TORGU-203852 format. One record per residue (C-alpha): residue number from 1; residue in one letter; x, y, z. Coordinates in Angstrom, 3 decimals, m for minus. Example, Ala and Ser with C-alpha at 12.3 -4.5 7.8 and 13.67 -1.06 7.14 Angstrom:
BEGIN
rec n 1 | res a | x 12.300 | y m4.500 | z 7.800
rec n 2 | res s | x 13.670 | y m1.060 | z 7.140
% end
This chain:
BEGIN
rec n 1 | res m | x 0.000 | y 0.000 | z 0.000
rec n 2 | res f | x 1.562 | y 3.304 | z m1.044
rec n 3 | res k | x 1.210 | y 6.957 | z m0.373
rec n 4 | res d | x 1.320 | y 9.069 | z m3.510
rec n 5 | res q | x 4.344 | y 11.296 | z m3.769
rec n 6 | res s | x 4.290 | y 14.057 | z m6.333
rec n 7 | res l | x 2.955 | y 14.494 | z m9.843
rec n 8 | res k | x 6.545 | y 14.442 | z m10.991
rec n 9 | res s | x 7.113 | y 10.919 | z m9.680
rec n 10 | res k | x 3.889 | y 9.749 | z m11.291
rec n 11 | res l | x 4.875 | y 11.247 | z m14.624
rec n 12 | res a | x 8.179 | y 9.425 | z m14.452
rec n 13 | res l | x 6.260 | y 6.185 | z m14.696
rec n 14 | res f | x 5.294 | y 7.106 | z m18.233
rec n 15 | res t | x 8.331 | y 9.036 | z m19.378
rec n 16 | res g | x 11.277 | y 7.154 | z m17.931
rec n 17 | res f | x 9.621 | y 3.989 | z m16.732
rec n 18 | res i | x 10.753 | y 4.745 | z m13.220
rec n 19 | res f | x 8.191 | y 4.818 | z m10.479
rec n 20 | res c | x 9.105 | y 5.804 | z m6.964
rec n 21 | res s | x 6.650 | y 5.875 | z m4.106
rec n 22 | res n | x 6.581 | y 6.037 | z m0.318
rec n 23 | res l | x 5.706 | y 2.754 | z 1.375
rec n 24 | res f | x 2.859 | y 2.859 | z 3.857
rec n 25 | res i | x 4.362 | y 2.661 | z 7.339
rec n 26 | res s | x 2.238 | y 0.661 | z 9.743
rec n 27 | res l | x 3.635 | y 1.241 | z 13.162
rec n 28 | res p | x 4.834 | y 3.541 | z 15.732
rec n 29 | res i | x 5.186 | y 7.116 | z 14.751
rec n 30 | res r | x 7.658 | y 6.950 | z 17.596
rec n 31 | res s | x 10.471 | y 4.629 | z 16.477
rec n 32 | res a | x 14.034 | y 4.772 | z 15.271
rec n 33 | res s | x 16.632 | y 7.459 | z 15.861
rec n 34 | res a | x 19.312 | y 5.323 | z 14.171
rec n 35 | res l | x 19.763 | y 1.944 | z 12.516
rec n 36 | res a | x 21.197 | y m0.471 | z 15.075
rec n 37 | res a | x 20.962 | y m3.808 | z 13.254
rec n 38 | res w | x 19.378 | y m5.354 | z 10.174
rec n 39 | res a | x 18.839 | y m8.770 | z 8.640
rec n 40 | res l | x 17.538 | y m9.870 | z 5.236
rec n 41 | res t | x 16.449 | y m13.477 | z 5.689
rec n 42 | res s | x 16.370 | y m16.084 | z 2.935
rec n 43 | res n | x 12.568 | y m16.245 | z 3.076
rec n 44 | res g | x 12.339 | y m12.590 | z 1.995
rec n 45 | res n | x 11.919 | y m10.760 | z 5.310
rec n 46 | res l | x 13.826 | y m7.563 | z 6.020
rec n 47 | res k | x 14.128 | y m7.098 | z 9.784
rec n 48 | res l | x 15.355 | y m3.932 | z 11.459
rec n 49 | res r | x 16.291 | y m2.887 | z 14.970
rec n 50 | res t | x 16.352 | y 0.810 | z 15.801
rec n 51 | res s | x 16.268 | y 3.027 | z 18.837
rec n 52 | res s | x 12.856 | y 4.443 | z 19.628
rec n 53 | res g | x 11.649 | y 8.014 | z 19.227
rec n 54 | res t | x 11.375 | y 8.967 | z 15.543
rec n 55 | res n | x 9.969 | y 8.013 | z 12.139
rec n 56 | res l | x 11.265 | y 5.831 | z 9.324
rec n 57 | res d | x 10.732 | y 6.624 | z 5.649
rec n 58 | res a | x 10.576 | y 3.680 | z 3.231
rec n 59 | res f | x 10.541 | y 3.779 | z m0.574
rec n 60 | res y | x 10.282 | y 1.558 | z m3.624
rec n 61 | res q | x 11.665 | y 2.234 | z m7.117
rec n 62 | res s | x 10.853 | y 0.167 | z m10.174
rec n 63 | res s | x 13.470 | y m1.264 | z m12.515
rec n 64 | res t | x 14.890 | y 0.098 | z m15.766
rec n 65 | res t | x 16.535 | y m1.792 | z m18.606
rec n 66 | res d | x 19.804 | y m2.313 | z m16.739
rec n 67 | res i | x 18.956 | y m1.503 | z m13.108
rec n 68 | res g | x 16.848 | y m3.759 | z m10.928
rec n 69 | res e | x 14.098 | y m2.763 | z m8.521
rec n 70 | res r | x 15.169 | y m1.095 | z m5.315
rec n 71 | res v | x 13.765 | y m0.708 | z m1.839
rec n 72 | res w | x 15.333 | y 1.756 | z 0.530
rec n 73 | res i | x 14.720 | y 3.018 | z 4.047
rec n 74 | res d | x 15.893 | y 6.297 | z 5.567
rec n 75 | res f | x 16.784 | y 6.576 | z 9.246
rec n 76 | res p | x 17.506 | y 9.678 | z 11.319
rec n 77 | res g | x 21.145 | y 9.961 | z 12.370
rec n 78 | res e | x 24.238 | y 9.873 | z 10.205
rec n 79 | res l | x 25.982 | y 6.653 | z 9.290
rec n 80 | res s | x 29.591 | y 6.577 | z 10.446
rec n 81 | res r | x 30.844 | y 4.127 | z 7.797
rec n 82 | res p | x 29.167 | y 4.054 | z 4.357
rec n 83 | res r | x 29.584 | y 0.663 | z 2.687
rec n 84 | res t | x 28.382 | y m1.663 | z m0.046
rec n 85 | res i | x 27.733 | y m5.336 | z 0.651
rec n 86 | res k | x 27.812 | y m7.755 | z m2.261
rec n 87 | res g | x 24.596 | y m9.715 | z m2.603
rec n 88 | res n | x 23.938 | y m13.255 | z m3.729
rec n 89 | res g | x 21.225 | y m14.973 | z m5.746
rec n 90 | res s | x 18.441 | y m12.490 | z m6.546
rec n 91 | res i | x 20.042 | y m9.731 | z m4.413
rec n 92 | res k | x 22.544 | y m7.664 | z m6.415
rec n 93 | res e | x 23.852 | y m5.618 | z m3.494
rec n 94 | res i | x 22.995 | y m3.801 | z m0.279
rec n 95 | res r | x 24.236 | y m0.265 | z 0.285
rec n 96 | res l | x 24.395 | y 1.772 | z 3.466
rec n 97 | res g | x 25.125 | y 5.437 | z 2.998
rec n 98 | res k | x 24.390 | y 9.078 | z 3.878
rec n 99 | res p | x 21.913 | y 10.572 | z 1.372
rec n 100 | res s | x 22.034 | y 13.901 | z 3.215
rec n 101 | res k | x 23.289 | y 15.396 | z 6.442
rec n 102 | res g | x 21.740 | y 13.751 | z 9.472
rec n 103 | res k | x 20.369 | y 10.697 | z 7.661
rec n 104 | res t | x 21.250 | y 7.062 | z 7.073
rec n 105 | res r | x 19.955 | y 5.100 | z 4.080
rec n 106 | res l | x 19.723 | y 1.325 | z 3.657
rec n 107 | res v | x 19.253 | y 0.316 | z 0.000
rec n 108 | res i | x 18.470 | y m3.176 | z m1.281
rec n 109 | res e | x 18.958 | y m3.560 | z m5.035
rec n 110 | res f | x 17.662 | y m6.659 | z m6.817
rec n 111 | res l | x 18.635 | y m8.245 | z m10.106
rec n 112 | res p | x 16.700 | y m6.874 | z m13.130
rec n 113 | res s | x 14.826 | y m10.192 | z m13.370
rec n 114 | res v | x 13.172 | y m9.725 | z m9.925
rec n 115 | res q | x 9.606 | y m8.402 | z m9.830
rec n 116 | res l | x 8.221 | y m7.455 | z m6.424
rec n 117 | res e | x 4.510 | y m6.943 | z m5.780
rec n 118 | res h | x 5.149 | y m3.325 | z m4.858
rec n 119 | res s | x 1.511 | y m2.532 | z m4.033
rec n 120 | res k | x 1.705 | y m5.009 | z m1.132
rec n 121 | res l | x 4.950 | y m3.801 | z 0.386
rec n 122 | res k | x 4.410 | y m2.598 | z 3.923
rec n 123 | res l | x 6.898 | y m1.692 | z 6.628
rec n 124 | res i | x 5.446 | y m2.858 | z 9.936
rec n 125 | res g | x 6.587 | y m2.040 | z 13.435
rec n 126 | res t | x 6.444 | y m5.185 | z 15.559
rec n 127 | res s | x 7.597 | y m3.461 | z 18.774
rec n 128 | res p | x 8.739 | y 0.055 | z 19.722
rec n 129 | res n | x 12.147 | y m0.568 | z 18.140
rec n 130 | res n | x 11.728 | y m3.527 | z 15.771
rec n 131 | res w | x 10.434 | y m3.422 | z 12.194
rec n 132 | res e | x 9.705 | y m5.936 | z 9.453
rec n 133 | res l | x 9.184 | y m5.660 | z 5.704
rec n 134 | res k | x 8.004 | y m8.738 | z 3.802
rec n 135 | res l | x 9.332 | y m8.590 | z 0.237
rec n 136 | res i | x 6.202 | y m9.917 | z m1.479
rec n 137 | res g | x 6.956 | y m11.428 | z m4.885
rec n 138 | res l | x 10.518 | y m12.378 | z m4.035
rec n 139 | res e | x 10.943 | y m16.126 | z m4.396
rec n 140 | res s | x 11.728 | y m17.781 | z m1.074
rec n 141 | res n | x 15.265 | y m19.120 | z m0.697
rec n 142 | res s | x 16.383 | y m17.356 | z m3.881
rec n 143 | res f | x 19.335 | y m15.953 | z m1.906
rec n 144 | res r | x 21.260 | y m16.609 | z 1.307
rec n 145 | res s | x 20.564 | y m14.517 | z 4.390
rec n 146 | res i | x 22.568 | y m11.308 | z 4.837
rec n 147 | res e | x 22.750 | y m9.391 | z 8.099
rec n 148 | res e | x 24.658 | y m6.970 | z 10.282
rec n 149 | res g | x 24.300 | y m6.763 | z 14.054
rec n 150 | res n | x 21.981 | y m8.518 | z 16.491
rec n 151 | res i | x 18.308 | y m7.882 | z 15.764
rec n 152 | res l | x 17.180 | y m9.129 | z 19.190
rec n 153 | res r | x 19.737 | y m7.292 | z 21.322
rec n 154 | res n | x 18.273 | y m4.687 | z 23.693
rec n 155 | res s | x 14.799 | y m4.998 | z 22.171
rec n 156 | res i | x 12.558 | y m2.589 | z 24.034
rec n 157 | res k | x 9.401 | y m3.776 | z 25.743
rec n 158 | res r | x 6.912 | y m1.471 | z 27.408
rec n 159 | res t | x 6.338 | y m2.223 | z 31.060
rec n 160 | res y | x 3.223 | y m1.064 | z 32.818
rec n 161 | res e | x 1.547 | y m2.161 | z 36.013
rec n 162 | res k | x m0.955 | y m4.872 | z 35.210
rec n 163 | res i | x m4.539 | y m3.610 | z 35.097
rec n 164 | res k | x m7.046 | y m5.750 | z 36.977
rec n 165 | res n | x m10.775 | y m5.836 | z 36.267
rec n 166 | res e | x m11.445 | y m4.406 | z 39.698
rec n 167 | res d | x m9.420 | y m1.349 | z 38.676
rec n 168 | res l | x m12.101 | y m0.418 | z 36.129
rec n 169 | res d | x m13.672 | y 1.886 | z 38.660
rec n 170 | res i | x m15.721 | y 4.865 | z 37.465
rec n 171 | res s | x m14.273 | y 6.993 | z 40.250
rec n 172 | res s | x m10.798 | y 6.560 | z 38.747
rec n 173 | res l | x m11.866 | y 8.195 | z 35.489
rec n 174 | res p | x m11.040 | y 11.905 | z 35.001
rec n 175 | res n | x m13.724 | y 14.370 | z 36.048
rec n 176 | res v | x m15.121 | y 16.898 | z 33.569
rec n 177 | res p | x m17.928 | y 19.452 | z 34.090
rec n 178 | res y | x m21.188 | y 17.498 | z 34.270
rec n 179 | res g | x m23.369 | y 17.955 | z 31.187
rec n 180 | res k | x m20.920 | y 20.240 | z 29.373
rec n 181 | res y | x m19.667 | y 17.880 | z 26.674
rec n 182 | res k | x m21.147 | y 15.680 | z 23.970
rec n 183 | res v | x m19.300 | y 12.845 | z 22.206
rec n 184 | res v | x m20.406 | y 10.864 | z 19.145
rec n 185 | res l | x m19.348 | y 7.202 | z 19.139
rec n 186 | res d | x m19.322 | y 5.367 | z 15.827
rec n 187 | res p | x m19.308 | y 1.539 | z 15.906
rec n 188 | res g | x m17.797 | y 0.616 | z 12.541
rec n 189 | res h | x m19.624 | y m1.441 | z 9.896
rec n 190 | res g | x m22.818 | y m3.335 | z 10.830
rec n 191 | res g | x m25.722 | y m5.227 | z 9.274
rec n 192 | res t | x m24.866 | y m6.596 | z 5.845
rec n 193 | res d | x m21.326 | y m5.268 | z 6.296
rec n 194 | res p | x m19.728 | y m7.221 | z 9.158
rec n 195 | res g | x m16.370 | y m5.547 | z 8.596
rec n 196 | res a | x m13.330 | y m7.736 | z 9.142
rec n 197 | res v | x m13.911 | y m11.429 | z 9.790
rec n 198 | res g | x m11.014 | y m13.153 | z 11.464
rec n 199 | res i | x m9.905 | y m16.300 | z 13.202
rec n 200 | res n | x m12.742 | y m18.745 | z 13.886
rec n 201 | res g | x m15.295 | y m16.326 | z 12.458
rec n 202 | res l | x m14.557 | y m13.476 | z 14.889
rec n 203 | res r | x m16.493 | y m10.487 | z 13.481
rec n 204 | res e | x m15.521 | y m6.857 | z 13.763
rec n 205 | res t | x m19.095 | y m5.559 | z 13.895
rec n 206 | res d | x m19.971 | y m7.631 | z 16.970
rec n 207 | res i | x m16.909 | y m6.482 | z 18.882
rec n 208 | res v | x m17.084 | y m2.775 | z 18.116
rec n 209 | res l | x m20.820 | y m2.422 | z 18.793
rec n 210 | res e | x m20.405 | y m3.879 | z 22.276
rec n 211 | res v | x m17.315 | y m1.776 | z 22.986
rec n 212 | res s | x m18.968 | y 1.418 | z 21.723
rec n 213 | res k | x m21.981 | y 0.874 | z 23.971
rec n 214 | res s | x m19.680 | y 0.243 | z 26.901
rec n 215 | res v | x m17.663 | y 3.415 | z 26.189
rec n 216 | res s | x m20.943 | y 5.315 | z 26.061
rec n 217 | res g | x m21.870 | y 3.905 | z 29.461
rec n 218 | res f | x m18.591 | y 4.965 | z 31.069
rec n 219 | res l | x m18.793 | y 8.479 | z 29.604
rec n 220 | res s | x m22.438 | y 8.907 | z 30.599
rec n 221 | res k | x m21.583 | y 8.100 | z 34.209
rec n 222 | res k | x m19.072 | y 10.966 | z 34.136
rec n 223 | res g | x m21.705 | y 13.391 | z 32.871
rec n 224 | res v | x m20.760 | y 13.342 | z 29.177
rec n 225 | res k | x m23.666 | y 13.229 | z 26.730
rec n 226 | res t | x m23.152 | y 10.493 | z 24.138
rec n 227 | res l | x m24.684 | y 9.686 | z 20.783
rec n 228 | res l | x m24.108 | y 6.414 | z 18.897
rec n 229 | res t | x m24.306 | y 6.421 | z 15.104
rec n 230 | res r | x m25.879 | y 2.976 | z 15.466
rec n 231 | res n | x m26.931 | y 1.174 | z 18.621
rec n 232 | res y | x m27.988 | y m2.143 | z 17.133
rec n 233 | res e | x m26.911 | y m4.466 | z 14.329
rec n 234 | res r | x m27.893 | y m2.625 | z 11.169
rec n 235 | res t | x m26.404 | y m1.495 | z 7.880
rec n 236 | res l | x m25.282 | y 2.132 | z 7.893
rec n 237 | res d | x m23.369 | y 3.943 | z 5.152
rec n 238 | res l | x m20.593 | y 6.400 | z 5.887
rec n 239 | res q | x m22.397 | y 9.631 | z 4.999
rec n 240 | res p | x m25.331 | y 9.105 | z 7.423
rec n 241 | res r | x m22.790 | y 8.598 | z 10.196
rec n 242 | res v | x m21.108 | y 11.882 | z 9.329
rec n 243 | res t | x m24.419 | y 13.724 | z 8.955
rec n 244 | res k | x m25.629 | y 12.499 | z 12.339
rec n 245 | res a | x m22.384 | y 13.570 | z 13.972
rec n 246 | res n | x m22.281 | y 17.008 | z 12.346
rec n 247 | res n | x m25.920 | y 17.715 | z 13.193
rec n 248 | res s | x m25.256 | y 16.877 | z 16.839
rec n 249 | res k | x m22.720 | y 19.685 | z 17.313
rec n 250 | res a | x m20.645 | y 17.344 | z 19.446
rec n 251 | res d | x m17.269 | y 18.132 | z 20.968
rec n 252 | res a | x m15.608 | y 14.965 | z 19.660
rec n 253 | res f | x m16.194 | y 12.029 | z 17.330
rec n 254 | res v | x m14.639 | y 8.602 | z 17.881
rec n 255 | res s | x m15.039 | y 5.725 | z 15.412
rec n 256 | res i | x m14.272 | y 2.295 | z 16.869
rec n 257 | res h | x m12.972 | y m0.563 | z 14.712
rec n 258 | res a | x m11.088 | y m3.858 | z 14.752
rec n 259 | res n | x m8.317 | y m4.449 | z 12.255
rec n 260 | res a | x m7.396 | y m7.186 | z 9.749
rec n 261 | res t | x m4.639 | y m8.036 | z 7.299
rec n 262 | res r | x m5.371 | y m8.891 | z 3.683
rec n 263 | res g | x m3.382 | y m12.091 | z 3.828
rec n 264 | res r | x m4.936 | y m13.101 | z 7.162
rec n 265 | res r | x m1.461 | y m13.054 | z 8.676
rec n 266 | res k | x m1.693 | y m14.332 | z 12.216
rec n 267 | res d | x 1.614 | y m12.740 | z 13.175
rec n 268 | res v | x 0.378 | y m9.158 | z 12.686
rec n 269 | res n | x m1.138 | y m7.686 | z 15.845
rec n 270 | res g | x m1.339 | y m4.353 | z 17.608
rec n 271 | res l | x m3.182 | y m1.156 | z 18.452
rec n 272 | res e | x m3.365 | y 2.066 | z 16.449
rec n 273 | res t | x m5.352 | y 5.296 | z 16.392
rec n 274 | res y | x m5.892 | y 7.669 | z 13.460
rec n 275 | res y | x m6.715 | y 11.346 | z 13.058
rec n 276 | res y | x m7.162 | y 13.457 | z 9.942
rec n 277 | res s | x m6.106 | y 17.018 | z 10.752
rec n 278 | res g | x m5.600 | y 19.638 | z 13.416
rec n 279 | res f | x m3.967 | y 19.648 | z 16.811
rec n 280 | res k | x m7.214 | y 18.741 | z 18.570
rec n 281 | res g | x m7.769 | y 15.729 | z 16.320
rec n 282 | res y | x m4.211 | y 14.601 | z 16.989
rec n 283 | res s | x m4.609 | y 15.217 | z 20.727
rec n 284 | res l | x m7.796 | y 13.138 | z 20.837
rec n 285 | res a | x m6.111 | y 10.243 | z 18.997
rec n 286 | res k | x m2.970 | y 10.499 | z 21.117
rec n 287 | res n | x m4.898 | y 10.395 | z 24.391
rec n 288 | res i | x m6.869 | y 7.323 | z 23.269
rec n 289 | res q | x m3.766 | y 5.507 | z 22.007
rec n 290 | res k | x m1.916 | y 6.163 | z 25.241
rec n 291 | res q | x m4.692 | y 4.664 | z 27.345
rec n 292 | res i | x m5.346 | y 1.550 | z 25.254
rec n 293 | res l | x m1.627 | y 0.747 | z 25.419
rec n 294 | res i | x m1.648 | y 1.119 | z 29.191
rec n 295 | res f | x m4.589 | y m1.276 | z 29.434
rec n 296 | res s | x m3.027 | y m3.760 | z 26.987
rec n 297 | res p | x 0.724 | y m3.404 | z 27.662
rec n 298 | res q | x 1.888 | y m6.395 | z 25.624
rec n 299 | res s | x 0.130 | y m5.308 | z 22.420
rec n 300 | res p | x 2.420 | y m3.865 | z 19.725
rec n 301 | res d | x 2.165 | y m0.080 | z 19.512
rec n 302 | res r | x 1.237 | y 0.713 | z 15.916
rec n 303 | res g | x 1.148 | y 4.400 | z 16.702
rec n 304 | res v | x m0.914 | y 7.530 | z 16.195
rec n 305 | res r | x m1.135 | y 8.131 | z 12.477
rec n 306 | res r | x m2.780 | y 10.491 | z 10.051
rec n 307 | res s | x m5.286 | y 9.084 | z 7.551
rec n 308 | res r | x m8.073 | y 10.168 | z 5.216
rec n 309 | res f | x m10.776 | y 7.819 | z 6.492
rec n 310 | res y | x m14.099 | y 9.309 | z 5.410
rec n 311 | res v | x m15.715 | y 9.507 | z 8.846
rec n 312 | res i | x m12.836 | y 11.431 | z 10.411
rec n 313 | res r | x m12.203 | y 13.570 | z 7.330
rec n 314 | res k | x m15.802 | y 14.734 | z 6.866
rec n 315 | res t | x m16.837 | y 15.319 | z 10.474
rec n 316 | res s | x m16.776 | y 18.934 | z 11.644
rec n 317 | res m | x m15.470 | y 18.280 | z 15.169
rec n 318 | res p | x m12.141 | y 16.798 | z 16.362
rec n 319 | res a | x m12.241 | y 13.151 | z 15.313
rec n 320 | res a | x m10.302 | y 9.928 | z 15.785
rec n 321 | res l | x m10.599 | y 6.341 | z 14.589
rec n 322 | res v | x m9.255 | y 3.645 | z 16.910
rec n 323 | res e | x m8.350 | y 0.081 | z 15.927
rec n 324 | res i | x m8.493 | y m2.112 | z 19.034
rec n 325 | res g | x m6.705 | y m5.140 | z 17.611
rec n 326 | res f | x m6.552 | y m7.530 | z 14.659
rec n 327 | res v | x m9.293 | y m10.140 | z 14.359
rec n 328 | res t | x m6.864 | y m11.919 | z 12.022
rec n 329 | res g | x m3.962 | y m11.787 | z 14.514
rec n 330 | res m | x m3.393 | y m14.783 | z 16.759
rec n 331 | res y | x m2.547 | y m12.668 | z 19.809
rec n 332 | res d | x m5.215 | y m10.003 | z 19.299
rec n 333 | res a | x m8.031 | y m12.383 | z 18.327
rec n 334 | res n | x m7.527 | y m14.342 | z 21.521
rec n 335 | res l | x m7.880 | y m11.107 | z 23.516
rec n 336 | res l | x m10.825 | y m9.727 | z 21.546
rec n 337 | res r | x m12.854 | y m12.866 | z 22.312
rec n 338 | res q | x m12.577 | y m12.136 | z 26.033
rec n 339 | res k | x m15.192 | y m9.891 | z 27.606
rec n 340 | res s | x m12.688 | y m8.766 | z 30.239
rec n 341 | res y | x m10.415 | y m7.453 | z 27.476
rec n 342 | res r | x m13.273 | y m5.714 | z 25.673
rec n 343 | res d | x m14.236 | y m4.083 | z 28.968
rec n 344 | res k | x m10.660 | y m2.865 | z 29.416
rec n 345 | res m | x m10.591 | y m1.414 | z 25.910
rec n 346 | res s | x m13.901 | y 0.356 | z 26.553
rec n 347 | res f | x m12.646 | y 1.816 | z 29.818
rec n 348 | res a | x m9.355 | y 2.865 | z 28.191
rec n 349 | res i | x m11.077 | y 4.602 | z 25.272
rec n 350 | res a | x m13.412 | y 6.414 | z 27.653
rec n 351 | res k | x m10.459 | y 7.503 | z 29.783
rec n 352 | res g | x m8.607 | y 8.757 | z 26.714
rec n 353 | res i | x m11.639 | y 10.776 | z 25.615
rec n 354 | res l | x m12.104 | y 12.256 | z 29.089
rec n 355 | res n | x m8.422 | y 13.196 | z 29.303
rec n 356 | res y | x m8.741 | y 14.929 | z 25.945
rec n 357 | res l | x m11.874 | y 16.844 | z 26.997
rec n 358 | res k | x m10.206 | y 17.882 | z 30.222
rec n 359 | res v | x m7.126 | y 19.413 | z 28.611
rec n 360 | res s | x m8.370 | y 20.532 | z 25.198
rec n 361 | res n | x m11.626 | y 22.375 | z 25.906
% end
């Protein structure tokens, strides 16, 4: 999945047969101040270890007559020793250099005969300082593994005090002026559109409707007026959701979803929250993401990220869309089936919303 770059790069596809685009980055917006270690395994997985705190930029460039396809990743921090590593099999070479002051670049160049499925390339954060890119289209075992450094060394894990069910106490939620605020909650999908369907038939629509109602309950007990775009299992298009929210003149809009991978990859799990624009939208998403990570400390942090989802782009108030786990992920699906976990997610989302209302209005 790619983000468009510029018209110039699109035109190059037709004029010079070179297409360069930014890979969609799937995890923490807080990751990587420098490249610490990397490994390209023989089954086509690029694994990275970085220090946490900043973003990565990843790119793909198509081949020309005499130059093979390339994938490269830019890291903050300058490389002390630029070098080129000779490849083997379908890998021509790997280069590590300094494209500009303050940056490090890792480039993988393939033989001209290699054809990646570039639309499926996705750089995924698997922990606060570990990343993985599956080179889809690259034949497995077409080269021997190449690596530098220890990928597992000093891997960072978040540590939080374990949250018990008895800790889900209304009195522990932040206080806001009673009756002052209104929040619209949007359970994703519904009716003929069940959303994502995961392991053992786990359905997104069932999960998010229950969680949304529970969030509404927690907020109501703190004096926040709530409005659900749907409160039972029914089909509802995107525009009616937006219209209902905008007509309500609410202070915030939160759409609640569960995630899935196209290839039903059981190894992809984690929590993420999106916003579209503005500091308040970002603040709302950030507060929610912080709380859901506290209440599910072992879940991978996939970050607070900007997106153009219709319901957060078209609503007139600060808006966020939260993904509370992957129904296709082995770890997440096991949690999402548990009512105790769904209760924790509901409490965490409510707490994030209340924290936002308390500091932003």
